[in-house]
N, C-alpha and C positions, 0 to 999 in steps of 0.2 A: 443533398444538403449536408453541410458541415455541422456536426453536433457539438464539437468541443468549443467551449467559450474561451479557451486559453491555449495558445501554442507558443513554442519557443523558436525564435529565429536563430538558427544555428550558424556559426561561422564556418567557413570552408578551411580545411586544413591545407597547409602548404609546406613543402620541404625547404631546406635552407637555401636552395637555388631558386626558390619561388615557384617551382613546378607544383601542380596540384597533387595533393596526397589524399586520394579517394578513400583509402582504408582508414586513415585518421579521422576523416569526416564521419564515416560509418561507425567507427568505434565510439565517437562522442554521442551519436544518436542512440547507440545501444546502451550507453551509460545512462542517458536520460530515460530510456524505455525501462531499464531496470530500476530506476527511481520512481516509476509509476507515472511518468509523463505519457499522455495519450496522443499528443499532436506536436509536430515540428514543421517548421518552414525551412526548406533547403534552398541554397542558392538564391535567396531572396533578399532579406534585409542585411543590415550592416554594410551595404554598399558594394560588397565584393562581387556581385554578379556582373557588374560592368567591367571588372578586370578579367572575367572569364571569357575565353573565346567560345565559339559555338561547339567545337569539338570537345572542349573541357566540360561544357554543360551537358552535352549528350552522354559523355562517358560517366559523369556523375549520376545522371538520370538512370542509365542502364545498370550501374552498380547498385543503386538503391533499390531498383525495381526487382532485382533477383534476391533481395533479402526477405524471404517469405514471411518469417515471423514478424518482422517490422511492418511490412506492407499489409499483412492480414490483421494486425492488432493495433495499428496506429493510424491516425489521420495524418498522412504525410503530404504536405503542400510543397509546391515548387514555385519559385519566383520566375516570372516571364517578363522580360523587358530587354530591349536592345535599341541602340541608336539606329539600327537598320531594321525596318519592318520585315523584310524578306527573311532575315535570320530569326526574328521572333516567331514568324509563321512556321518556319521549319522546326523550331523547337516545340512549338505548340502542337504540330502534327505528331511529333514523337511522343509527347505526353499523352495524347489522346489514345495511344495504343497500350498504355500501361494501367496499373491499378492505383496510380497516384490519385489522392482523394480530391484535390482541387488546386487552384493556382492563385497566386498574388500577381495581379496584372499592373505592372508599373509603366511609367512613361519615359520616352527617350530623354536622356540628359542633354543639355547644352543647345540642341538644335531648335528649341522653342517652336513646336508645332502650333498651328492655329487650333482653335477649339474644334472646328470641323475636321481637320486632319486627325486630331487625337481621337475623335469619335469614330472615324472610319477605322483607325488602327485598333481601337478597342473591340469594335464589332467583329473584325476579322479574326483576332486572336481568340475571342470567346467562342466564335463559331468553330474554329479549327480544333481547339482543345476539347470542347464539349464537356467541360468539367465545371463544378461549382467554382465561382470566381469572386475573389475579393478585389475590388478596385483599390489601387494604392496611389494616393495623392500626396506628394511630398515636394512642394514647390521650393523649399529651401535647398534640397539636394539637386533637383532637376532644372529649376528655373521655370517650370510650367505648372500652372495652377488650374486644375479641372474645374469648370464652372458648375454652379449649382444646377443650372438647367441641364447640363450634360449628365450630371450624377443622377438627376431625376429620370432622365431619358433612359440611361443604362439600367437603372434599377427596375425598369419594367421588363427587362429580359429575365426569364425564369432562372437562368444560370447565374445571374449576379445576385449574390446573397448578402453583400455588405461592402463597406468601405473602410480602409485603413487611412484615416485622415491625419496627416502630420503637418498640415498647414494651419489654417484658421479653425481652431477647434469649435468656435461658435457656429460653424457651418451646420453642425448637426441639429442645432436648435431650429434653424431655418428649414432643414429637411424634414423634421418631424411633421407628420400629417400630410406630407407631399409624396412620400414613398410608402411601399407596402409595409404592413405591420411587422412582418418577420425579417425586416432588413436590419443587419447588424452593424454596429459601429465599433471598430477596432482601434484601441489606443496603441500607438507605436512606442513601446518602451515604457519606463516607469516614471519619467519626469512628469510632475503635476498629475499623477494618476488619480489621486483622490478627487481633485477638482473635476477631472474629466468624467469620472464615474457619476459625480453629482450632476453633470451637464447632460448625461445620457449615454456616454460610452458604456457598452455592455460586454465587450470582448477585449482580449489583450493579446497583442503580439509582443512577447516578452524578450528582453535582452538579458537582464540580470539573472533570470532563471537558468541560464546556461551554467552558472556556478552555484546558485542558490535556488534550486527548483522547488523544494518544499516550502521555504520561507516566502517566496514570491507568490506561489500558488495559493497558499493559505491566506496571505494578505489580500490578494485580489478577491478571493471568495468572501472574505469578511467585508470588503468594500461593497461588493455587489449585494450582499444580504444585510447591509447596514448594521453590522456588528461592530462594537467598539474594540479598538486595540488596547491591550495593556500598555502600561508605560514601558515595560521591557521590550515589547514588540515594536513600539514606536522608535525606540532607540536603535533596535536591531535593523529595522527597515531604513532608517536615516543613514546608518553606517554603511549598509549595502549600496545604497544609491550614491553616496559620496565616493565609495571605493570604485564603482563601475564607471561613473560619469565624470570624474575629475580627470581632465586630459582627454586622451583618445579612448573612447569606450571599447573599440575593437581591440586595441593593444592590451587594455586591461583585461578584457575577456580571455584573450588567448593566454596571457600569463596565468590567470586563475585556472583555466582548464588544464594547461600543461602541469601545473602544480598538483593536480589530481592524478597524474600519471597517464593522461591521455595525450597522445602525440598530435596535438592540433597545430603545432609548429608556429610559424611566424606570420606576420602580415606582409603583403607585397609592398615594396617600397613605393612612396616615401614613408608610409606609416611605420612607426617603430624604429626608424633609422635616425635616432637622435644621439 
């Protein structure tokens, strides 16, 4: 079971020639760890995992896995998704042999699997990783929208602990009462977070906390516990969201992380190439 209600989806570091910079990625995770963050998602959100080939994913997994202090003291999650199921399966097998805490299971972009195909894909990856699994439904990015019936079906698997729903947020209202009581609802990023918490989202996959870990974590805790924000806190959060989400969030993230002295590098083109 994944205990942390809050994790940060960390971007992947790249060098100027766009090759992967594994040490830069680990350095950023260490920075967050030293800031008191207990959980991160690697190679998952921000869309970068679909630019990583299988070897790059495996190299990143292996490098993170030997960081004993991080592995033993954080819930480190990995994103698993591929346009080819066989590659996703191979990556899943590799994860199963590590101390990685869990996975975020995403769906192939562009190819538009049927609901039945997506269900078989999900079951195979969950079986092979044998790790706590968060289903990731993001139809805007992938073109595929996992049905409520399939979410309910997958929720019956003891390894499936929740869903990161980036599509129709009112889905969770329909899921309440139809899934197990300890099923978690992850908000993807900070946009409309207050509204989502009011609707029942109870966990956060954060983007902005890559740069503002303390501020976003404290804000989310206050939302969960129904504590009012001060006027100054409201101004601060609004400013953070505007800074991160105006334009390309990933480009903005990397600029902010680089400014902290961490070599997270660039985005792979065409992002950032304006």
